MARNU-733962 format. One record per residue: x, y, z of N, C-alpha, C in turn; chain; residue number from 0. Coordinates in steps of 0.1 Angstrom, whole numbers, m for minus. Layout:
! MARNU-733962
((X, Y, Z), (X, Y, Z), (X, Y, Z), "A", NUM)
...
! end
This chain:
! MARNU-733962
((3191, 1950, 2034), (3187, 1945, 2047), (3182, 1956, 2056), "A", 0)
((3189, 1967, 2056), (3185, 1978, 2064), (3171, 1983, 2061), "A", 1)
((3168, 1984, 2048), (3155, 1989, 2043), (3144, 1980, 2048), "A", 2)
((3147, 1967, 2048), (3137, 1957, 2052), (3134, 1957, 2067), "A", 3)
((3144, 1962, 2074), (3143, 1962, 2089), (3143, 1975, 2095), "A", 4)
((3138, 1985, 2088), (3140, 1999, 2093), (3132, 2001, 2106), "A", 5)
((3121, 1995, 2108), (3113, 1997, 2121), (3121, 1990, 2132), "A", 6)
((3126, 1978, 2130), (3134, 1972, 2140), (3146, 1980, 2144), "A", 7)
((3152, 1987, 2135), (3164, 1995, 2138), (3159, 2008, 2146), "A", 8)
((3148, 2013, 2142), (3142, 2024, 2150), (3139, 2020, 2164), "A", 9)
((3133, 2008, 2166), (3130, 2003, 2180), (3143, 2001, 2187), "A", 10)
((3154, 1996, 2181), (3167, 1994, 2187), (3172, 2007, 2192), "A", 11)
((3171, 2018, 2184), (3176, 2031, 2188), (3169, 2036, 2200), "A", 12)
((3156, 2034, 2200), (3147, 2039, 2211), (3152, 2031, 2224), "A", 13)
((3154, 2018, 2223), (3159, 2010, 2234), (3172, 2015, 2239), "A", 14)
((3181, 2019, 2230), (3194, 2024, 2234), (3192, 2037, 2242), "A", 15)
((3184, 2046, 2237), (3182, 2059, 2244), (3176, 2056, 2258), "A", 16)
((3166, 2048, 2258), (3159, 2045, 2271), (3169, 2038, 2281), "A", 17)
((3177, 2029, 2276), (3186, 2021, 2284), (3198, 2030, 2290), "A", 18)
((3202, 2040, 2282), (3214, 2048, 2286), (3210, 2061, 2292), "A", 19)
((3197, 2065, 2293), (3193, 2077, 2299), (3193, 2075, 2314), "A", 20)
((3196, 2085, 2322), (3197, 2083, 2336), (3183, 2080, 2342), "A", 21)
((3183, 2072, 2352), (3171, 2067, 2358), (3163, 2079, 2364), "A", 22)
((3170, 2089, 2369), (3163, 2101, 2374), (3154, 2108, 2363), "A", 23)
((3160, 2109, 2351), (3153, 2115, 2340), (3141, 2107, 2336), "A", 24)
((3142, 2094, 2336), (3131, 2085, 2333), (3120, 2086, 2343), "A", 25)
((3123, 2087, 2356), (3113, 2088, 2366), (3105, 2101, 2365), "A", 26)
((3111, 2111, 2360), (3104, 2124, 2358), (3093, 2122, 2348), "A", 27)
((3096, 2114, 2338), (3087, 2112, 2327), (3075, 2103, 2330), "A", 28)
((3079, 2093, 2338), (3069, 2082, 2342), (3057, 2088, 2349), "A", 29)
((3045, 2083, 2345), (3033, 2087, 2351), (3029, 2077, 2362), "A", 30)
((3031, 2064, 2359), (3027, 2054, 2368), (3039, 2048, 2375), "A", 31)
((3038, 2046, 2388), (3049, 2041, 2396), (3044, 2029, 2404), "A", 32)
((3051, 2017, 2403), (3048, 2006, 2412), (3060, 1997, 2412), "A", 33)
((3061, 1989, 2422), (3073, 1981, 2424), (3073, 1971, 2413), "A", 34)
((3085, 1970, 2406), (3086, 1960, 2395), (3082, 1966, 2382), "A", 35)
((3079, 1979, 2382), (3075, 1985, 2369), (3086, 1984, 2358), "A", 36)
((3098, 1985, 2362), (3109, 1985, 2353), (3110, 1971, 2346), "A", 37)
((3106, 1960, 2353), (3106, 1947, 2347), (3095, 1946, 2337), "A", 38)
((3084, 1952, 2340), (3073, 1951, 2330), (3077, 1959, 2318), "A", 39)
((3084, 1970, 2319), (3088, 1978, 2308), (3098, 1970, 2300), "A", 40)
((3107, 1963, 2306), (3117, 1955, 2299), (3110, 1944, 2291), "A", 41)
((3100, 1938, 2297), (3092, 1927, 2290), (3085, 1934, 2278), "A", 42)
((3079, 1945, 2279), (3072, 1951, 2268), (3081, 1956, 2257), "A", 43)
((3092, 1962, 2261), (3102, 1967, 2251), (3107, 1956, 2242), "A", 44)
((3111, 1945, 2248), (3116, 1934, 2240), (3106, 1925, 2234), "A", 45)
((3094, 1925, 2239), (3082, 1919, 2232), (3080, 1927, 2219), "A", 46)
((3079, 1940, 2220), (3077, 1948, 2208), (3089, 1947, 2198), "A", 47)
((3101, 1947, 2203), (3113, 1946, 2195), (3112, 1933, 2187), "A", 48)
((3110, 1922, 2194), (3110, 1909, 2187), (3098, 1908, 2178), "A", 49)
((3087, 1914, 2182), (3075, 1913, 2173), (3077, 1921, 2160), "A", 50)
((3084, 1932, 2161), (3086, 1940, 2149), (3096, 1933, 2140), "A", 51)
((3107, 1927, 2146), (3116, 1919, 2138), (3109, 1908, 2131), "A", 52)
((3100, 1901, 2138), (3093, 1890, 2132), (3083, 1895, 2121), "A", 53)
((3077, 1906, 2123), (3067, 1911, 2113), (3075, 1915, 2101), "A", 54)
((3086, 1922, 2102), (3094, 1926, 2091), (3100, 1914, 2083), "A", 55)
((3102, 1903, 2090), (3109, 1892, 2084), (3100, 1880, 2083), "A", 56)
((3087, 1882, 2084), (3077, 1871, 2084), (3078, 1861, 2072), "A", 57)
((3081, 1866, 2061), (3082, 1858, 2049), (3095, 1850, 2048), "A", 58)
((3105, 1855, 2056), (3118, 1848, 2055), (3120, 1839, 2067), "A", 59)
((3111, 1839, 2076), (3112, 1829, 2088), (3107, 1816, 2083), "A", 60)
((3116, 1806, 2082), (3111, 1793, 2077), (3109, 1784, 2089), "A", 61)
((3118, 1776, 2092), (3117, 1766, 2103), (3117, 1772, 2116), "A", 62)
((3112, 1765, 2126), (3112, 1770, 2140), (3126, 1773, 2145), "A", 63)
((3136, 1765, 2141), (3150, 1767, 2145), (3155, 1780, 2141), "A", 64)
((3151, 1784, 2129), (3155, 1797, 2124), (3149, 1808, 2132), "A", 65)
((3137, 1806, 2136), (3130, 1816, 2145), (3138, 1818, 2158), "A", 66)
((3142, 1807, 2164), (3150, 1809, 2176), (3164, 1815, 2174), "A", 67)
((3169, 1813, 2162), (3182, 1820, 2159), (3180, 1835, 2157), "A", 68)
((3168, 1838, 2151), (3165, 1853, 2150), (3163, 1859, 2164), "A", 69)
((3157, 1851, 2173), (3155, 1856, 2186), (3168, 1859, 2194), "A", 70)
((3179, 1854, 2189), (3191, 1857, 2196), (3196, 1871, 2194), "A", 71)
((3191, 1877, 2183), (3194, 1891, 2180), (3190, 1900, 2191), "A", 72)
((3177, 1901, 2194), (3173, 1910, 2205), (3178, 1905, 2219), "A", 73)
((3180, 1892, 2221), (3185, 1888, 2233), (3200, 1893, 2236), "A", 74)
((3208, 1891, 2226), (3222, 1896, 2227), (3223, 1912, 2227), "A", 75)
((3213, 1918, 2220), (3212, 1932, 2221), (3209, 1937, 2235), "A", 76)
((3199, 1930, 2241), (3196, 1933, 2255), (3207, 1931, 2265), "A", 77)
((3215, 1920, 2263), (3226, 1917, 2271), (3237, 1928, 2269), "A", 78)
((3239, 1933, 2257), (3248, 1944, 2255), (3243, 1957, 2262), "A", 79)
((3230, 1959, 2261), (3225, 1971, 2268), (3227, 1970, 2283), "A", 80)
((3225, 1959, 2289), (3227, 1957, 2303), (3242, 1960, 2307), "A", 81)
((3251, 1955, 2298), (3265, 1957, 2300), (3269, 1972, 2299), "A", 82)
((3263, 1978, 2289), (3266, 1992, 2287), (3261, 2001, 2298), "A", 83)
((3249, 1997, 2304), (3244, 2004, 2315), (3254, 2004, 2327), "A", 84)
((3260, 1993, 2329), (3270, 1992, 2340), (3283, 2000, 2337), "A", 85)
((3287, 2000, 2324), (3299, 2006, 2321), (3298, 2021, 2318), "A", 86)
((3287, 2026, 2312), (3286, 2039, 2307), (3278, 2049, 2315), "A", 87)
((3270, 2044, 2324), (3261, 2052, 2332), (3264, 2051, 2347), "A", 88)
((3261, 2062, 2354), (3264, 2062, 2368), (3251, 2059, 2376), "A", 89)
((3240, 2062, 2370), (3227, 2060, 2377), (3220, 2047, 2374), "A", 90)
((3226, 2039, 2365), (3220, 2027, 2360), (3230, 2015, 2363), "A", 91)
((3224, 2003, 2364), (3233, 1992, 2365), (3227, 1980, 2358), "A", 92)
((3235, 1972, 2352), (3231, 1960, 2345), (3225, 1950, 2355), "A", 93)
((3215, 1943, 2351), (3208, 1934, 2359), (3205, 1921, 2352), "A", 94)
((3208, 1910, 2358), (3204, 1897, 2352), (3189, 1896, 2352), "A", 95)
((3182, 1902, 2361), (3167, 1901, 2362), (3161, 1909, 2350), "A", 96)
((3167, 1920, 2347), (3163, 1927, 2335), (3164, 1919, 2322), "A", 97)
((3176, 1912, 2321), (3178, 1903, 2310), (3168, 1892, 2309), "A", 98)
((3164, 1886, 2321), (3154, 1876, 2321), (3141, 1881, 2316), "A", 99)
((3137, 1893, 2320), (3125, 1899, 2316), (3125, 1902, 2301), "A", 100)
((3137, 1906, 2296), (3139, 1908, 2282), (3136, 1895, 2274), "A", 101)
((3142, 1884, 2279), (3141, 1871, 2273), (3126, 1867, 2274), "A", 102)
((3119, 1869, 2285), (3105, 1866, 2286), (3097, 1873, 2275), "A", 103)
((3099, 1886, 2273), (3092, 1893, 2262), (3095, 1888, 2249), "A", 104)
((3108, 1884, 2246), (3112, 1878, 2233), (3105, 1865, 2231), "A", 105)
((3105, 1856, 2241), (3099, 1843, 2240), (3084, 1844, 2238), "A", 106)
((3077, 1853, 2245), (3063, 1855, 2244), (3060, 1859, 2230), "A", 107)
((3068, 1868, 2224), (3066, 1872, 2210), (3067, 1860, 2201), "A", 108)
((3077, 1852, 2203), (3079, 1840, 2195), (3067, 1831, 2196), "A", 109)
((3062, 1829, 2208), (3051, 1820, 2210), (3038, 1825, 2203), "A", 110)
((3036, 1838, 2204), (3024, 1844, 2197), (3026, 1842, 2181), "A", 111)
((3038, 1844, 2176), (3041, 1843, 2162), (3038, 1828, 2158), "A", 112)
((3043, 1818, 2166), (3041, 1804, 2163), (3026, 1801, 2163), "A", 113)
((3018, 1806, 2172), (3004, 1804, 2173), (2997, 1810, 2160), "A", 114)
((3000, 1822, 2157), (2994, 1828, 2145), (2998, 1821, 2133), "A", 115)
((3010, 1817, 2132), (3015, 1809, 2120), (3007, 1796, 2119), "A", 116)
((3005, 1789, 2130), (2998, 1776, 2129), (2984, 1778, 2125), "A", 117)
((2977, 1789, 2130), (2964, 1792, 2125), (2963, 1795, 2111), "A", 118)
((2973, 1802, 2106), (2974, 1805, 2091), (2975, 1793, 2083), "A", 119)
((2984, 1783, 2088), (2986, 1771, 2080), (2973, 1763, 2080), "A", 120)
((2966, 1762, 2091), (2953, 1755, 2092), (2943, 1761, 2083), "A", 121)
((2943, 1774, 2082), (2934, 1782, 2073), (2936, 1778, 2058), "A", 122)
((2949, 1776, 2055), (2953, 1773, 2041), (2948, 1760, 2037), "A", 123)
((2948, 1750, 2046), (2945, 1736, 2043), (2931, 1735, 2039), "A", 124)
! end
């Protein structure tokens, strides 16, 4: 299972590092600054995370219900990251809004996957 999901695991480790790094350090790296930028970053990170999970498991995703069960993995991972930010860092805090944007990225990835899959099924017919 680890070999099949190696890129998902790499993305998860990147998210862990970004989530637990002090906000001051991340601001030094950031080139673009605008209000709400962190929410856009949350959306993108979890969109990419879910997209990689789906790509690596595209042949094993059967019914749509299974797809939403798979989506729980990055969702609960994101919830854990928000909790760990509150508990382990002094410059970061967990936020329900961050979790909502994580979920939005995950659901957008699922939507794109369903659209692509429906086009592929139409192409086969």
